[in-house]
C-alpha positions in Angstrom: -0.2 -0.1 -0.4 3.1 2.3 1.1 4.3 1.9 -2.4 1.3 2.9 -4.0 0.7 5.9 -2.1 4.6 7.1 -3.5 3.5 6.6 -7.0 0.4 8.4 -6.7 0.2 11.9 -8.7 -2.8 13.2 -8.4 -5.4 12.9 -5.0 -8.7 14.9 -5.5 -11.0 14.5 -2.4 -12.9 17.1 -3.9 -16.8 17.3 -2.2 -15.8 15.6 0.7 -18.5 17.0 2.9 -16.7 15.6 6.6 -13.3 15.9 5.9 -11.7 18.4 8.4 -8.3 18.3 8.5 -6.0 17.1 4.9 -4.0 14.0 5.9 -0.3 13.7 6.2 1.6 14.0 3.1 4.9 13.1 3.7 4.2 8.7 1.9 3.4 11.4 -1.6 6.5 12.2 -2.8 4.9 12.1 -6.1 2.0 14.2 -6.0 1.2 16.3 -8.6 -2.2 17.5 -8.6 -3.6 18.1 -5.1 -7.8 18.9 -5.6 -10.1 20.1 -2.6 -12.3 21.6 -4.0 -15.8 22.3 -2.0 -14.8 20.3 1.3 -17.1 22.4 3.6 -15.4 21.1 7.0 -12.3 21.3 6.0 -10.4 23.7 8.3 -6.6 22.6 8.6 -4.4 21.8 5.7 -1.6 19.3 7.4 2.0 21.2 7.9 3.4 18.7 5.9 2.0 20.1 2.4 5.8 21.7 2.4 6.8 18.0 1.2 5.4 18.1 -2.1 8.2 18.3 -4.0 6.4 17.7 -7.0 3.4 19.7 -7.0 2.4 21.9 -9.4 -1.2 22.4 -8.4 -3.0 22.8 -5.7 -6.8 24.0 -5.8 -8.7 24.4 -2.3 -11.9 26.1 -4.4 -14.5 26.7 -1.6 -13.3 25.1 1.3 -15.2 28.2 3.3 -14.3 26.8 6.7 -10.3 26.9 5.7 -8.8 29.9 7.8 -5.2 30.0 7.0 -2.6 27.8 5.2 0.3 26.5 6.9 3.5 28.4 6.3 4.7 25.6 5.1 3.0 26.0 1.6 5.3 28.8 0.7 8.1 26.1 0.5 6.3 24.5 -2.6 9.5 25.3 -5.5 7.4 23.9 -7.9 3.9 24.7 -7.3 2.6 26.6 -10.7 -1.4 27.3 -9.3 -2.9 27.9 -6.7 -6.8 28.3 -6.4 -8.0 29.5 -3.6 -11.4 31.3 -4.9 -14.1 30.7 -2.2 -12.2 30.4 1.1 -14.1 33.0 2.8 -12.4 32.6 6.2 -8.5 33.3 4.4 -7.6 36.7 5.5 -4.0 36.8 4.3 -1.3 36.0 1.9 2.4 35.8 3.6 4.8 37.7 2.2 7.0 34.4 2.3 4.6 33.9 -1.2 7.8 35.3 -3.2 9.5 31.8 -2.5 7.3 30.0 -4.5 9.3 30.8 -7.7 7.3 28.7 -10.2 4.3 30.1 -9.1 2.3 31.4 -12.4 -1.1 31.6 -11.3 -3.1 32.8 -8.6 -6.6 32.6 -8.1 -8.3 33.8 -4.0 -11.7 35.3 -5.8 -14.0 36.1 -2.8 -12.2 35.5 0.1 -11.4 37.9 2.6 -8.0 38.9 2.2 -7.7 42.5 3.1 -3.8 43.2 1.8 -1.9 42.1 -0.7 1.7 41.1 0.1 4.2 43.4 -1.3 6.0 40.2 -2.6 3.3 39.4 -5.4 4.7 42.5 -7.0 8.3 41.6 -6.6 7.5 37.8 -8.2 9.0 37.5 -11.7 7.3 34.3 -12.0 3.3 35.8 -12.0 1.8 35.4 -14.9 -2.3 35.4 -13.9 -3.7 36.6 -11.0 -7.0 37.0 -9.9 -6.9 38.2 -6.5 -9.6 40.4 -4.1 -11.6 41.7 -7.5 -8.3 42.6 -9.4 -8.4 40.2 -12.3 -5.9 39.3 -15.5 -2.6 39.1 -16.3 0.5 40.0 -13.9 1.5 43.4 -16.5 -2.4 44.6 -16.1 -3.2 43.1 -12.7 -0.5 44.7 -10.5 -0.8 48.2 -11.5 -4.1 48.4 -10.3 -3.1 46.5 -6.8 -0.7 49.1 -6.3 -3.0 51.5 -7.2 -5.7 50.1 -4.6 -3.0 50.8 -2.1 -2.9 54.5 -2.7 -6.7 55.0 -3.2 -8.2 52.2 -1.5 -11.4 54.3 -2.0 -11.2 53.7 -5.4 -12.7 50.2 -5.1 -14.6 49.8 -2.0 -15.3 46.0 -3.2 -12.1 45.3 -1.8 -10.0 47.8 0.7 -6.8 46.8 0.3 -4.8 48.6 2.9 -1.5 50.4 2.1 1.6 50.3 2.3 4.4 52.5 4.2 7.5 53.1 2.3 6.1 52.9 -1.3 9.2 55.6 -1.9 11.1 52.7 -3.0 8.7 51.2 -5.3 10.1 51.1 -9.0 
């Protein structure tokens, strides 16, 4: 059984209405896709998610009880797509986001995120963002995110807190 788990590439636990926490990911070294769509009671993602060295996509769409992500998730160097849309309780992304060197797509609509990490602007890999009312390719979205920091009343549906020390922004 353990050998079978080590070969697993896709884990889809979507629509698991009684799932309250993810399994330990330690024995899934080759996992490429983690799909947990619409797991309404999921409230904890195991810190072992940071051990998924091959994962390219994590989809946590509509996990409405999930409050935060473990810090270890930001260590995922191979992750290309992170979907958090509908995770109503997630209220922040950490600055550690810049450690995700391969992240090209970030979709986090309908979350409680009120502050966009500055590291998102510094990211060279991000190509597509849909976040808190901002949507599109990074070259179009990042300027509007920066604008929203300076003028939070411009977009009342998504109040993004201004950053102090923006004078060094290039």
